[in-house]
C-alpha positions in Angstrom: 160.7 116.3 102.7 158.1 119.1 102.2 159.0 122.8 102.2 156.8 125.3 103.9 155.5 126.5 100.5 154.3 123.0 99.7 152.4 122.9 103.0 150.6 126.1 102.2 149.7 124.9 98.8 148.4 121.6 100.1 146.4 123.4 102.8 144.9 125.7 100.1 143.9 122.7 98.0 142.2 120.9 101.0 140.4 124.1 102.0 139.1 124.6 98.5 137.6 121.1 98.5 135.7 121.4 101.8 132.5 122.9 100.3 132.2 120.0 97.9 132.8 117.5 100.6 130.2 119.2 102.8 127.6 119.1 99.9 128.5 115.5 99.3 128.0 114.7 103.0 124.7 116.6 103.0 123.5 114.6 100.0 124.6 111.4 101.6 122.9 112.2 104.8 119.7 113.2 103.0 119.7 109.9 101.1 120.3 108.0 104.3 117.3 109.7 105.9 115.1 108.9 102.9 116.3 105.3 103.0 115.6 105.1 106.7 112.1 106.4 106.2 111.5 103.9 103.4 112.7 101.0 105.5 110.6 102.2 108.4 107.6 102.3 106.2 108.2 98.9 104.8 108.8 97.5 108.3 105.5 98.9 109.5 103.7 97.7 106.4 104.9 94.1 106.7 104.1 94.1 110.4 100.6 95.3 109.6 100.3 92.5 107.0 101.5 89.9 109.4 99.9 91.0 112.7 97.4 93.8 111.8 93.7 93.7 111.0 92.8 92.9 107.5 90.0 95.5 107.3 91.1 98.5 105.3 89.4 101.2 107.5 90.4 104.5 108.9 88.7 105.9 111.9 88.1 109.6 112.8 90.9 109.7 115.3 93.4 108.5 112.8 92.2 110.8 110.1 92.5 113.7 112.6 96.3 113.7 111.9 95.5 115.0 108.4 93.0 117.7 109.3 95.5 120.6 108.9 95.5 120.4 105.1 92.7 121.2 102.6 93.2 118.0 100.6 92.9 115.7 103.6 90.3 113.0 104.0 87.6 114.0 106.4 85.4 110.9 106.5 86.7 108.1 104.4 86.2 104.4 105.0 88.3 102.1 102.8 87.3 98.5 102.8 88.4 95.5 100.8 85.1 94.5 99.6 82.5 96.4 97.5 81.4 99.5 99.5 78.2 98.8 101.5 75.1 100.5 100.2 73.7 103.2 102.5 71.1 101.8 104.9 70.3 101.7 108.6 71.8 98.6 110.1 69.5 96.7 112.3 71.1 95.9 115.6 71.3 92.2 116.0 69.5 90.7 118.9 71.1 87.9 120.8 68.3 85.5 119.9 68.6 83.0 117.1 66.3 82.8 114.1 65.1 80.0 111.8 63.7 79.5 108.3 59.9 79.6 108.1 60.1 76.5 105.9 61.0 74.4 108.9 58.3 72.2 110.4 56.5 73.7 113.4 55.1 71.4 116.0 52.4 73.2 118.1 52.0 72.1 121.7 49.1 73.7 123.5 49.2 74.3 127.3 45.9 74.8 129.1 45.0 75.4 132.7 43.1 72.8 134.8 39.3 72.7 134.8 39.3 74.0 138.4 41.3 77.0 137.4 38.8 77.8 134.7 36.2 78.6 137.4 36.3 82.1 138.8 37.0 82.1 142.5 35.0 85.3 143.0 31.6 84.4 141.5 31.9 80.8 140.4 31.3 81.6 136.7 33.2 79.9 133.9 36.1 81.8 132.6 36.3 82.7 128.8 39.4 82.3 126.7 40.5 85.8 125.7 43.6 85.1 123.8 46.9 83.3 123.8 50.6 83.8 124.1 53.1 82.0 121.9 56.8 81.3 122.4 59.2 79.2 120.3 62.2 77.0 120.9 64.3 75.0 118.7 64.7 71.2 119.1 67.7 69.6 117.5 67.4 66.0 116.2 70.8 64.5 115.3 71.3 63.2 111.8 69.7 59.8 111.2 71.2 57.3 108.9 69.2 54.5 107.3 70.5 51.4 105.6 68.6 50.7 102.3 68.6 47.0 101.4 67.6 46.1 97.9 65.8 42.8 97.6 65.8 41.4 94.1 63.4 38.5 93.6 64.5 35.6 91.4 62.3 33.5 89.2 62.9 30.2 87.4 60.7 27.8 85.5 60.2 24.5 87.3 59.6 22.6 84.0 62.8 23.7 82.1 66.3 25.1 82.6 66.1 28.2 80.5 67.8 30.3 83.2 66.8 32.6 86.1 65.0 35.9 85.8 65.8 38.6 88.3 64.7 42.2 88.7 67.2 44.9 87.6 68.6 47.5 90.0 68.0 51.1 89.1 71.0 53.0 87.5 73.5 53.9 90.2 76.1 56.6 90.1 78.8 54.5 91.7 77.9 50.8 91.1 79.1 48.2 93.6 79.4 50.7 96.4 77.2 51.5 99.4 77.0 55.1 98.5 73.8 57.0 97.7 73.2 60.5 96.3 72.3 61.7 99.7 75.4 60.3 101.4 77.7 61.6 98.6 76.1 65.0 98.8 76.7 65.1 102.5 80.4 64.2 102.0 80.8 66.9 99.4 79.0 69.6 101.2 80.7 68.8 104.5 84.2 69.1 103.0 83.8 71.8 100.3 81.0 73.9 101.8 81.6 73.5 105.5 85.4 72.9 105.2 85.2 69.7 107.2 88.2 67.4 106.4 87.5 63.7 105.7 89.3 62.5 108.8 86.8 64.6 110.9 83.9 63.2 109.0 85.2 59.7 109.6 85.1 60.3 113.4 81.6 61.8 113.1 80.3 58.7 111.3 81.9 56.4 113.9 79.9 58.2 116.6 76.6 57.2 114.9 77.7 53.6 114.3 79.1 53.7 110.8 82.7 52.6 109.9 83.4 54.7 106.8 87.1 55.3 106.5 88.6 58.4 104.8 90.2 56.3 102.0 86.8 55.0 100.9 85.3 58.5 101.1 88.2 59.9 99.1 87.8 57.3 96.3 84.1 58.0 96.1 84.7 61.8 95.8 87.3 61.3 93.1 84.9 59.1 91.1 82.0 61.6 91.5 84.2 64.5 90.5 85.2 62.7 87.3 81.5 62.0 86.5 80.7 65.7 87.0 83.3 66.8 84.4 80.8 67.2 81.5 78.7 69.7 83.6 81.8 71.6 84.6 83.0 71.8 81.0 79.6 73.2 80.0 79.9 75.9 82.6 83.3 76.9 81.2 81.8 76.9 77.7 78.9 79.1 78.7 81.3 81.4 80.7 83.6 82.1 77.7 80.7 82.9 75.5 80.0 85.9 77.7 81.7 89.3 76.9 82.9 90.2 80.4 84.7 88.0 82.9 86.7 88.3 86.1 89.7 86.1 86.8 92.1 85.4 89.7 94.2 82.7 91.1 95.3 81.4 94.5 98.0 79.0 95.7 97.2 75.3 96.3 99.6 72.6 97.5 99.5 69.2 95.8 101.8 66.6 97.4 102.2 63.9 94.7 102.5 65.2 91.2 104.9 64.0 88.6 107.9 66.2 88.1 107.2 68.4 91.1 108.1 68.3 94.7 105.5 68.4 97.5 106.4 71.9 98.6 106.1 73.5 95.2 103.1 75.8 94.8 100.4 75.0 92.4 97.3 77.1 91.8 93.5 77.1 91.6 92.4 79.5 88.9 88.9 81.1 89.2 86.7 82.7 86.5 83.5 84.5 87.3 80.9 85.9 84.9 77.6 85.4 83.0 74.4 87.4 82.7 72.6 88.4 85.9 70.2 85.5 85.7 72.9 82.9 84.9 75.9 83.7 87.0 78.7 81.1 86.9 81.9 80.5 88.8 84.6 78.2 87.4 87.5 76.6 89.3 90.4 75.1 87.5 93.6 73.4 88.8 96.9 74.0 87.1 100.4 73.8 88.6 101.6 76.8 86.6 101.2 80.5 87.3 102.0 81.7 83.8 100.0 83.1 80.9 99.7 79.5 79.5 96.7 78.8 81.8 94.5 81.9 81.1 95.4 81.5 77.4 94.2 77.9 77.5 91.0 78.6 79.4 90.1 81.8 77.4 91.0 80.5 73.9 87.4 81.1 72.7 86.8 84.2 74.8 86.1 87.7 73.2 85.6 90.7 75.5 86.7 92.3 78.7 88.8 90.4 81.3 89.1 92.1 84.7 92.0 90.9 86.9 94.8 92.1 89.1 98.2 93.3 87.9 99.8 89.9 87.6 101.9 89.6 84.4 100.2 86.4 83.4 97.1 88.4 82.5 98.8 91.5 81.0 100.1 89.5 78.0 96.5 88.7 77.1 96.1 92.3 76.2 98.1 91.6 73.0 95.2 89.4 71.9 92.9 91.5 69.7 89.9 89.6 71.1 90.7 90.4 74.8 90.8 93.8 76.6 92.3 93.7 80.1 90.5 95.8 82.8 92.3 96.7 86.0 90.9 96.7 89.5 90.3 99.9 91.4 90.4 98.1 94.7 94.1 97.1 94.1 95.0 100.7 93.3 93.1 101.9 96.4 94.8 99.4 98.6 98.3 100.8 97.7 97.3 104.3 98.8 95.7 102.9 101.9 99.0 101.2 102.8 100.8 104.5 102.3 98.3 106.3 104.7 98.7 103.6 107.3 102.4 104.0 107.3 102.0 107.8 107.6 99.7 107.3 110.6 102.3 105.3 112.4 105.4 107.3 111.5 103.6 110.7 111.9 104.6 111.6 108.3 101.6 112.7 106.4 101.0 111.5 102.8 98.8 114.3 101.4 99.0 112.8 97.9 97.7 109.4 99.1 94.9 111.2 100.9 93.9 113.1 97.8 94.0 109.9 95.7 91.7 108.1 98.2 89.3 111.1 98.1 89.1 110.8 94.3 88.5 107.0 94.6 85.8 107.6 97.3 84.0 109.8 94.9 84.2 107.1 92.2 82.7 104.5 94.5 80.0 106.9 95.6 78.9 107.2 91.9 79.0 103.4 91.6 76.8 103.0 94.7 74.2 105.4 93.3 74.0 103.7 89.8 74.3 100.0 90.6 70.6 99.4 90.1 70.5 101.0 86.6 70.9 99.3 83.2 74.3 98.9 81.6 73.6 101.7 79.1 72.6 104.1 81.8 75.6 103.2 83.9 77.9 103.9 80.9 76.3 107.3 80.3 76.7 108.4 83.9 80.3 107.2 84.1 81.1 109.2 81.0 79.6 112.3 82.4 80.8 112.0 86.0 83.4 109.4 86.6 85.5 110.2 83.6 86.2 113.8 84.8 87.2 112.5 88.3 89.6 110.0 86.6 91.2 112.9 84.7 91.7 114.9 87.8 93.2 111.9 89.5 95.6 111.3 86.6 96.7 114.9 86.4 97.4 115.0 90.2 99.4 111.8 90.0 101.5 113.0 87.1 102.2 116.2 89.0 103.2 114.6 92.2 105.1 111.5 91.1 108.2 113.5 90.2 108.3 115.2 93.6 108.0 112.1 95.8 111.1 110.2 96.8 111.3 106.9 94.9 110.9 103.8 97.1 108.3 105.2 99.4 104.9 103.5 99.6 103.2 106.6 98.1 105.7 106.6 95.2 105.1 102.9 94.7 101.3 103.4 94.8 101.5 106.2 92.2 103.7 104.1 89.9 101.5 101.1 90.3 98.5 103.3 89.3 100.5 104.7 86.3 101.4 101.3 85.1 97.8 100.1 85.2 96.0 103.4 84.2 95.1 102.4 80.6 93.6 99.2 81.9 91.7 101.0 84.7 90.1 103.5 82.2 88.4 100.7 80.4 85.7 100.2 83.1 84.3 103.5 81.8 83.7 102.0 78.3 81.0 99.5 79.3 78.3 99.6 81.9 78.5 95.9 82.6 82.1 96.1 83.9 82.5 96.5 87.6 84.9 99.2 89.1 86.8 96.4 90.8 87.2 92.6 90.9 86.0 92.2 94.5 83.4 89.7 93.3 86.0 87.3 92.0 88.0 87.7 95.3 84.7 86.8 97.1 84.5 83.7 95.0 88.0 82.6 96.0 87.3 83.1 99.7 85.3 79.8 100.2 88.2 77.9 98.7 90.7 79.7 100.9 88.6 78.9 104.0 88.5 75.2 103.0 92.2 75.1 102.3 93.0 76.3 105.8 91.2 73.2 107.1 92.1 70.4 104.7 95.5 72.1 103.8 96.4 70.3 100.6 95.4 67.8 97.9 97.2 64.4 97.8 97.2 64.1 94.0 96.6 66.3 90.9 93.4 64.3 90.3 92.2 65.3 93.7 93.0 68.9 92.9 90.9 68.7 89.7 88.1 67.1 91.7 88.2 69.9 94.2 87.9 72.5 91.4 84.9 70.6 90.0 83.0 70.5 93.3 83.7 74.2 94.0 82.5 75.1 90.5 79.1 73.4 91.1 78.7 74.6 94.7 79.6 78.3 94.0 77.6 78.4 90.8 74.6 77.1 92.6 75.0 79.7 95.3 75.3 82.4 92.5 72.0 81.3 91.2 70.3 81.3 94.6 70.1 77.6 94.9 70.7 75.7 98.2 73.9 73.8 97.3 73.0 70.5 99.0 69.6 70.3 97.3 71.1 71.1 94.0 73.9 68.5 94.3 71.6 65.8 95.5 69.3 66.3 92.5 72.3 66.3 90.1 73.7 63.1 91.6 70.3 61.4 91.4 69.8 62.4 87.7 73.4 62.0 86.6 73.2 58.2 86.0 70.4 58.8 83.4 72.3 61.6 81.6 73.5 60.4 78.2 73.3 63.4 75.7 74.6 66.9 75.8 71.0 68.1 76.3 70.7 65.9 79.4 73.9 67.5 80.9 72.7 71.0 80.0 69.5 70.4 82.0 71.7 69.8 85.1 73.2 73.2 85.0 72.2 75.3 88.1 70.2 77.8 86.0 68.4 75.1 84.0 67.7 72.4 86.6 64.3 71.7 88.4 65.0 70.8 92.0 63.0 67.9 93.4 
């Protein structure tokens, strides 16, 4: 039983604790609001990733939300790829065009002899010119069956045996394949992203029963024979002092010790001097530092990549300096701005960061045709000061922004990769971003959407070999089908290292 005095004392104690409880509730409510904003940002971000456009662009109407502040972006276009150089775009007409190398068949149309007589005075009309118009005729692919006839000879007076003419060396002996047919299969699948089962139906329409199992076996055999050329490309690549590297998932159904749904990876390396660009594709089930360490064991120089931890550990190697990608940093701030546009909560810091990045890309656009030494000098005199302003602004704002927001994550991502990002200022041959390697991955990704997976690890290795040759040919301005057919014709005669070197895209003479 409580006395009246006890009630008064208890009341006084409860009353004294009210301010603390109010403050605690205020803090709790504030944290809930921040958490709600963060979750709303993340929801909008993931919705945009799943359903939104992939182009990272901001139009003038969207940017109008930020016009009230001095440090807003007035006209900024953020795109995934390397910024387009300034030029006047020609409006495309609806008409098709064609290569001037195509055969042109001229058909002349003339009026009748009666029409050549003037109806007024009966004089002969003179030709005063002509009008030309063109149209394109499509001739479906034609297939020929080549039958080799080998004459036999024997002496009628003795039994010393039979003499017969030898067949020329063949890439896949005892098969009906030819370099032209194999090239067509390779280009159709790995360049045009046409799965083998579709090619099988196409062949059936023109009277050839060529099943996908046979085509697959042929491709596996050819991919194995191309391995020496692919190895030479990797060797040449790693002798260069600046490379870009990335990886993308790849599903392999039947691989020892792994289930069909486990992710494997295709690793891509790009580099080489301007006149000898190379792109190398390599299959490995792992996504750890083991793979880049294996591929780059002989490499000395700058390696540009994304922020994946498999690459960061390479920075401990005294021979390798990791370079970050500005496009990845830019993308983080773009996401923060997009979330702000949708939630009507402005991210001034993200806008300012994008403004700095825009200035850096403008400098890159102006100097891209210069030599590496000239690019280095201009970056040191102009880009370096912008980078310093960018870093100071980020350090100032990072402590003010609520942790967990997209802007905070962007700032922390930039802070974690800042020392790697600065390195592009040290050498004029280094790009500001690794968009070129992402462009090299894109053909593989498009193909993967069509043929989906590889049945075996050997098939995955073969896929890497074909993409290596096709994309390296493209990088050296060679038409891939002409290059591959020439390689497959000459490959049976290649015996020495020199022979294989002559088949590299930048060494070969196309027939």
